PDB file of N, H, CA, C and O in Angstrom:
ATOM      1  N   MET A   1     228.615 155.835 333.269  1.00  0.00           N
ATOM      2  CA  MET A   1     227.959 155.071 332.761  1.00  0.00           C
ATOM      3  C   MET A   1     226.646 154.848 333.648  1.00  0.00           C
ATOM      4  O   MET A   1     226.849 154.223 334.689  1.00  0.00           O
ATOM      5  N   PRO A   2     225.715 155.138 333.475  1.00  0.00           N
ATOM      6  CA  PRO A   2     224.364 154.866 334.604  1.00  0.00           C
ATOM      7  C   PRO A   2     223.620 154.221 334.704  1.00  0.00           C
ATOM      8  O   PRO A   2     222.643 154.240 335.453  1.00  0.00           O
ATOM      9  N   GLN A   3     224.118 153.131 333.551  1.00  0.00           N
ATOM     10  H   GLN A   3     224.912 153.116 332.942  1.00  0.00           H
ATOM     11  CA  GLN A   3     223.200 151.433 333.513  1.00  0.00           C
ATOM     12  C   GLN A   3     224.009 150.632 334.270  1.00  0.00           C
ATOM     13  O   GLN A   3     223.732 149.434 334.333  1.00  0.00           O
ATOM     14  N   LEU A   4     225.069 151.116 334.926  1.00  0.00           N
ATOM     15  H   LEU A   4     225.294 152.090 334.875  1.00  0.00           H
ATOM     16  CA  LEU A   4     226.046 150.302 335.837  1.00  0.00           C
ATOM     17  C   LEU A   4     226.003 150.589 337.158  1.00  0.00           C
ATOM     18  O   LEU A   4     226.751 150.046 337.971  1.00  0.00           O
ATOM     19  N   ASN A   5     225.098 151.487 337.468  1.00  0.00           N
ATOM     20  H   ASN A   5     224.491 151.928 336.808  1.00  0.00           H
ATOM     21  CA  ASN A   5     224.800 151.980 338.813  1.00  0.00           C
ATOM     22  C   ASN A   5     223.480 151.124 339.380  1.00  0.00           C
ATOM     23  O   ASN A   5     222.347 151.326 338.945  1.00  0.00           O
ATOM     24  N   PRO A   6     223.772 150.197 340.354  1.00  0.00           N
ATOM     25  CA  PRO A   6     223.264 149.209 340.505  1.00  0.00           C
ATOM     26  C   PRO A   6     221.786 149.565 341.804  1.00  0.00           C
ATOM     27  O   PRO A   6     220.868 148.834 342.175  1.00  0.00           O
ATOM     28  N   HIS A   7     222.153 150.984 342.172  1.00  0.00           N
ATOM     29  H   HIS A   7     222.899 151.577 341.870  1.00  0.00           H
ATOM     30  CA  HIS A   7     221.552 151.285 343.382  1.00  0.00           C
ATOM     31  C   HIS A   7     219.843 151.347 342.814  1.00  0.00           C
ATOM     32  O   HIS A   7     219.056 150.840 343.614  1.00  0.00           O
ATOM     33  N   PRO A   8     219.312 151.833 341.714  1.00  0.00           N
ATOM     34  CA  PRO A   8     218.130 152.000 341.906  1.00  0.00           C
ATOM     35  C   PRO A   8     217.357 150.712 341.314  1.00  0.00           C
ATOM     36  O   PRO A   8     216.217 150.360 341.620  1.00  0.00           O
ATOM     37  N   TRP A   9     218.199 150.109 340.430  1.00  0.00           N
ATOM     38  H   TRP A   9     219.124 150.395 340.181  1.00  0.00           H
ATOM     39  CA  TRP A   9     217.661 148.838 340.306  1.00  0.00           C
ATOM     40  C   TRP A   9     217.810 147.735 341.179  1.00  0.00           C
ATOM     41  O   TRP A   9     217.048 146.793 340.962  1.00  0.00           O
ATOM     42  N   PHE A  10     218.547 147.636 342.039  1.00  0.00           N
ATOM     43  H   PHE A  10     219.166 148.401 342.216  1.00  0.00           H
ATOM     44  CA  PHE A  10     218.363 146.628 343.062  1.00  0.00           C
ATOM     45  C   PHE A  10     217.055 147.039 343.694  1.00  0.00           C
ATOM     46  O   PHE A  10     216.036 146.370 343.522  1.00  0.00           O
ATOM     47  N   TYR A  11     217.078 148.038 344.359  1.00  0.00           N
ATOM     48  H   TYR A  11     217.906 148.581 344.499  1.00  0.00           H
ATOM     49  CA  TYR A  11     215.954 148.329 345.281  1.00  0.00           C
ATOM     50  C   TYR A  11     214.400 148.095 344.446  1.00  0.00           C
ATOM     51  O   TYR A  11     213.397 148.026 345.156  1.00  0.00           O
ATOM     52  N   ILE A  12     214.320 148.032 343.615  1.00  0.00           N
ATOM     53  H   ILE A  12     215.135 148.088 343.038  1.00  0.00           H
ATOM     54  CA  ILE A  12     213.247 147.872 342.558  1.00  0.00           C
ATOM     55  C   ILE A  12     212.988 146.360 342.805  1.00  0.00           C
ATOM     56  O   ILE A  12     212.055 145.891 343.456  1.00  0.00           O
ATOM     57  N   MET A  13     214.199 145.527 342.029  1.00  0.00           N
ATOM     58  H   MET A  13     214.957 145.908 341.500  1.00  0.00           H
ATOM     59  CA  MET A  13     214.046 144.644 342.253  1.00  0.00           C
ATOM     60  C   MET A  13     213.421 143.728 343.380  1.00  0.00           C
ATOM     61  O   MET A  13     212.576 142.835 343.302  1.00  0.00           O
ATOM     62  N   LEU A  14     214.290 144.374 344.716  1.00  0.00           N
ATOM     63  H   LEU A  14     214.976 145.099 344.779  1.00  0.00           H
ATOM     64  CA  LEU A  14     214.082 143.801 346.187  1.00  0.00           C
ATOM     65  C   LEU A  14     212.669 144.060 346.421  1.00  0.00           C
ATOM     66  O   LEU A  14     211.893 143.282 346.977  1.00  0.00           O
ATOM     67  N   MET A  15     212.440 145.015 346.034  1.00  0.00           N
ATOM     68  H   MET A  15     213.069 145.647 345.582  1.00  0.00           H
ATOM     69  CA  MET A  15     211.008 145.333 346.340  1.00  0.00           C
ATOM     70  C   MET A  15     209.433 144.613 345.805  1.00  0.00           C
ATOM     71  O   MET A  15     208.303 144.394 346.241  1.00  0.00           O
ATOM     72  N   ALA A  16     210.413 144.406 344.331  1.00  0.00           N
ATOM     73  H   ALA A  16     211.331 144.585 343.977  1.00  0.00           H
ATOM     74  CA  ALA A  16     208.971 143.409 343.570  1.00  0.00           C
ATOM     75  C   ALA A  16     209.280 141.905 344.199  1.00  0.00           C
ATOM     76  O   ALA A  16     208.276 141.216 344.375  1.00  0.00           O
ATOM     77  N   TRP A  17     210.595 141.303 344.568  1.00  0.00           N
ATOM     78  H   TRP A  17     211.411 141.863 344.425  1.00  0.00           H
ATOM     79  CA  TRP A  17     210.581 139.900 345.006  1.00  0.00           C
ATOM     80  C   TRP A  17     209.794 140.017 346.597  1.00  0.00           C
ATOM     81  O   TRP A  17     209.016 139.152 346.999  1.00  0.00           O
ATOM     82  N   LEU A  18     210.134 141.144 347.319  1.00  0.00           N
ATOM     83  H   LEU A  18     210.766 141.846 346.993  1.00  0.00           H
ATOM     84  CA  LEU A  18     209.265 141.240 348.776  1.00  0.00           C
ATOM     85  C   LEU A  18     207.451 141.439 348.365  1.00  0.00           C
ATOM     86  O   LEU A  18     206.546 141.031 349.093  1.00  0.00           O
ATOM     87  N   THR A  19     207.316 141.941 347.440  1.00  0.00           N
ATOM     88  H   THR A  19     208.052 142.272 346.849  1.00  0.00           H
ATOM     89  CA  THR A  19     206.133 142.062 346.957  1.00  0.00           C
ATOM     90  C   THR A  19     205.208 141.020 346.848  1.00  0.00           C
ATOM     91  O   THR A  19     204.111 140.846 347.379  1.00  0.00           O
ATOM     92  N   LEU A  20     206.067 140.159 345.809  1.00  0.00           N
ATOM     93  H   LEU A  20     206.958 140.300 345.378  1.00  0.00           H
ATOM     94  CA  LEU A  20     205.726 138.813 345.229  1.00  0.00           C
ATOM     95  C   LEU A  20     205.719 137.529 346.270  1.00  0.00           C
ATOM     96  O   LEU A  20     204.887 136.635 346.113  1.00  0.00           O
ATOM     97  N   THR A  21     206.455 137.493 347.085  1.00  0.00           N
ATOM     98  H   THR A  21     207.131 138.219 347.212  1.00  0.00           H
ATOM     99  CA  THR A  21     206.691 136.727 348.484  1.00  0.00           C
ATOM    100  C   THR A  21     205.760 136.569 349.520  1.00  0.00           C
ATOM    101  O   THR A  21     205.217 135.580 350.012  1.00  0.00           O
ATOM    102  N   LEU A  22     205.685 138.129 349.803  1.00  0.00           N
ATOM    103  H   LEU A  22     206.127 138.933 349.404  1.00  0.00           H
ATOM    104  CA  LEU A  22     205.043 138.547 350.787  1.00  0.00           C
ATOM    105  C   LEU A  22     203.249 138.469 350.866  1.00  0.00           C
ATOM    106  O   LEU A  22     202.407 138.028 351.649  1.00  0.00           O
ATOM    107  N   ILE A  23     203.273 139.088 349.729  1.00  0.00           N
ATOM    108  H   ILE A  23     203.957 139.447 349.094  1.00  0.00           H
ATOM    109  CA  ILE A  23     201.593 139.879 349.358  1.00  0.00           C
ATOM    110  C   ILE A  23     200.843 138.635 348.610  1.00  0.00           C
ATOM    111  O   ILE A  23     199.955 137.873 348.990  1.00  0.00           O
ATOM    112  N   ILE A  24     201.589 138.752 347.361  1.00  0.00           N
ATOM    113  H   ILE A  24     202.311 139.372 347.052  1.00  0.00           H
ATOM    114  CA  ILE A  24     200.947 138.195 345.953  1.00  0.00           C
ATOM    115  C   ILE A  24     200.893 136.533 346.308  1.00  0.00           C
ATOM    116  O   ILE A  24     199.833 135.992 345.995  1.00  0.00           O
ATOM    117  N   GLN A  25     201.845 135.738 346.881  1.00  0.00           N
ATOM    118  H   GLN A  25     202.707 136.177 347.136  1.00  0.00           H
ATOM    119  CA  GLN A  25     202.039 134.734 346.559  1.00  0.00           C
ATOM    120  C   GLN A  25     201.309 134.027 347.893  1.00  0.00           C
ATOM    121  O   GLN A  25     200.965 132.869 347.656  1.00  0.00           O
ATOM    122  N   PRO A  26     201.007 134.489 349.238  1.00  0.00           N
ATOM    123  CA  PRO A  26     199.947 133.835 350.251  1.00  0.00           C
ATOM    124  C   PRO A  26     198.569 133.683 349.515  1.00  0.00           C
ATOM    125  O   PRO A  26     197.818 132.714 349.404  1.00  0.00           O
ATOM    126  N   LYS A  27     198.483 135.156 348.981  1.00  0.00           N
ATOM    127  H   LYS A  27     199.093 135.943 349.071  1.00  0.00           H
ATOM    128  CA  LYS A  27     196.995 135.168 348.484  1.00  0.00           C
ATOM    129  C   LYS A  27     196.827 134.163 347.033  1.00  0.00           C
ATOM    130  O   LYS A  27     195.751 133.566 347.020  1.00  0.00           O
ATOM    131  N   LEU A  28     197.434 133.982 346.218  1.00  0.00           N
ATOM    132  H   LEU A  28     198.309 134.467 346.229  1.00  0.00           H
ATOM    133  CA  LEU A  28     197.369 132.966 345.260  1.00  0.00           C
ATOM    134  C   LEU A  28     197.192 131.243 345.677  1.00  0.00           C
ATOM    135  O   LEU A  28     196.500 130.430 345.065  1.00  0.00           O
ATOM    136  N   LEU A  29     198.026 130.991 346.880  1.00  0.00           N
ATOM    137  H   LEU A  29     198.588 131.651 347.377  1.00  0.00           H
ATOM    138  CA  LEU A  29     198.309 129.914 347.225  1.00  0.00           C
ATOM    139  C   LEU A  29     196.757 129.706 348.343  1.00  0.00           C
ATOM    140  O   LEU A  29     196.629 128.550 348.747  1.00  0.00           O
ATOM    141  N   THR A  30     196.058 130.342 348.645  1.00  0.00           N
ATOM    142  H   THR A  30     196.162 131.281 348.317  1.00  0.00           H
ATOM    143  CA  THR A  30     194.926 130.200 349.206  1.00  0.00           C
ATOM    144  C   THR A  30     193.591 129.907 348.094  1.00  0.00           C
ATOM    145  O   THR A  30     192.457 129.573 348.438  1.00  0.00           O
ATOM    146  N   PHE A  31     193.862 130.034 347.297  1.00  0.00           N
ATOM    147  H   PHE A  31     194.783 130.306 347.018  1.00  0.00           H
ATOM    148  CA  PHE A  31     192.774 129.508 345.926  1.00  0.00           C
ATOM    149  C   PHE A  31     192.967 128.033 345.882  1.00  0.00           C
ATOM    150  O   PHE A  31     194.112 127.601 346.022  1.00  0.00           O
ATOM    151  N   LEU A  32     192.035 127.265 345.714  1.00  0.00           N
ATOM    152  H   LEU A  32     191.106 127.616 345.601  1.00  0.00           H
ATOM    153  CA  LEU A  32     191.630 126.086 345.430  1.00  0.00           C
ATOM    154  C   LEU A  32     191.418 126.103 343.915  1.00  0.00           C
ATOM    155  O   LEU A  32     191.008 126.964 343.137  1.00  0.00           O
ATOM    156  N   PRO A  33     191.938 124.566 343.743  1.00  0.00           N
ATOM    157  CA  PRO A  33     191.691 124.422 342.075  1.00  0.00           C
ATOM    158  C   PRO A  33     190.397 124.050 341.655  1.00  0.00           C
ATOM    159  O   PRO A  33     189.824 123.202 342.338  1.00  0.00           O
ATOM    160  N   ILE A  34     190.007 124.362 340.988  1.00  0.00           N
ATOM    161  H   ILE A  34     190.472 125.051 340.433  1.00  0.00           H
ATOM    162  CA  ILE A  34     188.612 123.963 340.522  1.00  0.00           C
ATOM    163  C   ILE A  34     188.208 122.780 340.208  1.00  0.00           C
ATOM    164  O   ILE A  34     187.139 122.453 340.724  1.00  0.00           O
ATOM    165  N   ASN A  35     188.886 121.766 339.297  1.00  0.00           N
ATOM    166  H   ASN A  35     189.755 122.032 338.878  1.00  0.00           H
ATOM    167  CA  ASN A  35     188.885 120.658 339.477  1.00  0.00           C
ATOM    168  C   ASN A  35     189.918 119.813 339.589  1.00  0.00           C
ATOM    169  O   ASN A  35     190.650 119.358 338.710  1.00  0.00           O
ATOM    170  N   PRO A  36     189.911 119.573 341.220  1.00  0.00           N
ATOM    171  CA  PRO A  36     191.091 118.579 342.053  1.00  0.00           C
ATOM    172  C   PRO A  36     191.671 117.513 340.900  1.00  0.00           C
ATOM    173  O   PRO A  36     191.056 117.055 339.938  1.00  0.00           O
ATOM    174  N   ILE A  37     192.810 117.311 341.236  1.00  0.00           N
ATOM    175  H   ILE A  37     193.310 117.684 342.018  1.00  0.00           H
ATOM    176  CA  ILE A  37     193.371 116.394 340.447  1.00  0.00           C
ATOM    177  C   ILE A  37     193.204 115.047 341.145  1.00  0.00           C
ATOM    178  O   ILE A  37     193.315 114.894 342.361  1.00  0.00           O
ATOM    179  N   GLN A  38     192.815 113.689 339.906  1.00  0.00           N
ATOM    180  H   GLN A  38     192.725 113.813 338.918  1.00  0.00           H
ATOM    181  CA  GLN A  38     191.998 112.964 340.387  1.00  0.00           C
ATOM    182  C   GLN A  38     193.401 111.465 339.650  1.00  0.00           C
ATOM    183  O   GLN A  38     193.850 111.296 338.516  1.00  0.00           O
ATOM    184  N   GLU A  39     193.624 110.769 340.854  1.00  0.00           N
ATOM    185  H   GLU A  39     193.259 110.905 341.775  1.00  0.00           H
ATOM    186  CA  GLU A  39     194.362 109.620 340.217  1.00  0.00           C
ATOM    187  C   GLU A  39     193.742 108.683 339.461  1.00  0.00           C
ATOM    188  O   GLU A  39     192.694 108.097 339.733  1.00  0.00           O
ATOM    189  N   LYS A  40     194.671 108.518 338.162  1.00  0.00           N
ATOM    190  H   LYS A  40     195.523 108.994 337.942  1.00  0.00           H
ATOM    191  CA  LYS A  40     193.969 107.563 336.927  1.00  0.00           C
ATOM    192  C   LYS A  40     194.817 106.152 337.481  1.00  0.00           C
ATOM    193  O   LYS A  40     195.925 106.219 338.014  1.00  0.00           O
ATOM    194  N   PRO A  41     194.048 104.846 337.239  1.00  0.00           N
ATOM    195  CA  PRO A  41     194.331 103.820 337.341  1.00  0.00           C
ATOM    196  C   PRO A  41     195.909 103.456 336.640  1.00  0.00           C
ATOM    197  O   PRO A  41     196.111 103.910 335.514  1.00  0.00           O
ATOM    198  N   THR A  42     196.653 102.908 337.088  1.00  0.00           N
ATOM    199  H   THR A  42     196.490 102.539 338.003  1.00  0.00           H
ATOM    200  CA  THR A  42     198.051 102.809 336.344  1.00  0.00           C
ATOM    201  C   THR A  42     197.827 101.485 335.355  1.00  0.00           C
ATOM    202  O   THR A  42     197.200 100.509 335.767  1.00  0.00           O
ATOM    203  N   THR A  43     198.247 101.524 334.361  1.00  0.00           N
ATOM    204  H   THR A  43     198.757 102.317 334.027  1.00  0.00           H
ATOM    205  CA  THR A  43     198.064 100.285 333.512  1.00  0.00           C
ATOM    206  C   THR A  43     199.602 100.045 332.960  1.00  0.00           C
ATOM    207  O   THR A  43     200.367 100.907 332.529  1.00  0.00           O
ATOM    208  N   SER A  44     199.814  98.762 333.083  1.00  0.00           N
ATOM    209  H   SER A  44     199.192  98.062 333.434  1.00  0.00           H
ATOM    210  CA  SER A  44     201.240  98.035 333.082  1.00  0.00           C
ATOM    211  C   SER A  44     201.282  97.658 331.353  1.00  0.00           C
ATOM    212  O   SER A  44     200.437  97.026 330.719  1.00  0.00           O
ATOM    213  N   THR A  45     202.348  98.172 330.937  1.00  0.00           N
ATOM    214  H   THR A  45     203.035  98.684 331.453  1.00  0.00           H
ATOM    215  CA  THR A  45     202.301  97.794 329.419  1.00  0.00           C
ATOM    216  C   THR A  45     203.328  96.430 329.066  1.00  0.00           C
ATOM    217  O   THR A  45     204.277  96.026 329.737  1.00  0.00           O
ATOM    218  N   LYS A  46     202.889  95.987 328.020  1.00  0.00           N
ATOM    219  H   LYS A  46     202.118  96.315 327.475  1.00  0.00           H
ATOM    220  CA  LYS A  46     204.077  94.778 328.068  1.00  0.00           C
ATOM    221  C   LYS A  46     204.878  94.912 327.128  1.00  0.00           C
ATOM    222  O   LYS A  46     204.321  95.467 326.182  1.00  0.00           O
ATOM    223  N   THR A  47     205.998  94.651 326.920  1.00  0.00           N
ATOM    224  H   THR A  47     206.451  94.199 327.688  1.00  0.00           H
ATOM    225  CA  THR A  47     207.120  95.071 326.229  1.00  0.00           C
ATOM    226  C   THR A  47     207.768  93.865 325.949  1.00  0.00           C
ATOM    227  O   THR A  47     208.142  93.089 326.828  1.00  0.00           O
ATOM    228  N   HIS A  48     207.938  93.649 324.512  1.00  0.00           N
ATOM    229  H   HIS A  48     207.634  94.279 323.797  1.00  0.00           H
ATOM    230  CA  HIS A  48     208.493  92.886 323.663  1.00  0.00           C
ATOM    231  C   HIS A  48     209.963  93.397 323.133  1.00  0.00           C
ATOM    232  O   HIS A  48     210.220  94.476 322.599  1.00  0.00           O
ATOM    233  N   PRO A  49     211.073  92.038 323.510  1.00  0.00           N
ATOM    234  CA  PRO A  49     212.570  92.330 322.962  1.00  0.00           C
ATOM    235  C   PRO A  49     212.529  92.617 321.176  1.00  0.00           C
ATOM    236  O   PRO A  49     211.961  91.965 320.300  1.00  0.00           O
ATOM    237  N   TRP A  50     213.326  93.786 321.088  1.00  0.00           N
ATOM    238  H   TRP A  50     213.788  94.315 321.800  1.00  0.00           H
ATOM    239  CA  TRP A  50     213.454  93.717 319.496  1.00  0.00           C
ATOM    240  C   TRP A  50     214.022  92.476 319.016  1.00  0.00           C
ATOM    241  O   TRP A  50     214.706  91.749 319.736  1.00  0.00           O
ATOM    242  N   ALA A  51     213.763  92.240 317.875  1.00  0.00           N
ATOM    243  H   ALA A  51     213.207  92.831 317.290  1.00  0.00           H
ATOM    244  CA  ALA A  51     214.114  91.151 317.106  1.00  0.00           C
ATOM    245  C   ALA A  51     215.392  91.827 316.198  1.00  0.00           C
ATOM    246  O   ALA A  51     215.038  92.358 315.146  1.00  0.00           O
ATOM    247  N   TRP A  52     216.554  91.845 316.454  1.00  0.00           N
ATOM    248  H   TRP A  52     216.841  91.413 317.309  1.00  0.00           H
ATOM    249  CA  TRP A  52     217.541  92.164 315.487  1.00  0.00           C
ATOM    250  C   TRP A  52     217.727  91.283 314.219  1.00  0.00           C
ATOM    251  O   TRP A  52     217.315  90.125 314.145  1.00  0.00           O
ATOM    252  N   PRO A  53     218.176  91.732 313.542  1.00  0.00           N
ATOM    253  CA  PRO A  53     218.215  90.657 312.066  1.00  0.00           C
ATOM    254  C   PRO A  53     219.811  89.720 312.109  1.00  0.00           C
ATOM    255  O   PRO A  53     220.007  88.547 311.788  1.00  0.00           O
ATOM    256  N   TRP A  54     220.673  90.635 312.571  1.00  0.00           N
ATOM    257  H   TRP A  54     220.514  91.587 312.832  1.00  0.00           H
ATOM    258  CA  TRP A  54     222.073  90.110 312.813  1.00  0.00           C
ATOM    259  C   TRP A  54     221.975  88.958 313.853  1.00  0.00           C
ATOM    260  O   TRP A  54     222.702  87.970 313.758  1.00  0.00           O
ATOM    261  N   THR A  55     220.980  89.120 314.936  1.00  0.00           N
ATOM    262  H   THR A  55     220.389  89.923 315.013  1.00  0.00           H
ATOM    263  CA  THR A  55     221.028  87.811 315.962  1.00  0.00           C
ATOM    264  C   THR A  55     220.658  86.441 315.978  1.00  0.00           C
ATOM    265  O   THR A  55     220.868  85.756 316.979  1.00  0.00           O
TER     266      THR A  55
END
């Protein structure tokens, strides 16, 4: 059964991961986002206990 032979597919997967991690990923990480993330002020919410009918 040829589909059980891992030799060509393992090599293809290994080359794809090496290409991704060594070539493509460093190039993508050098880009700066167009809209940098800005911190929003935190708002605290006031919670009210639930009024259970049987208590």
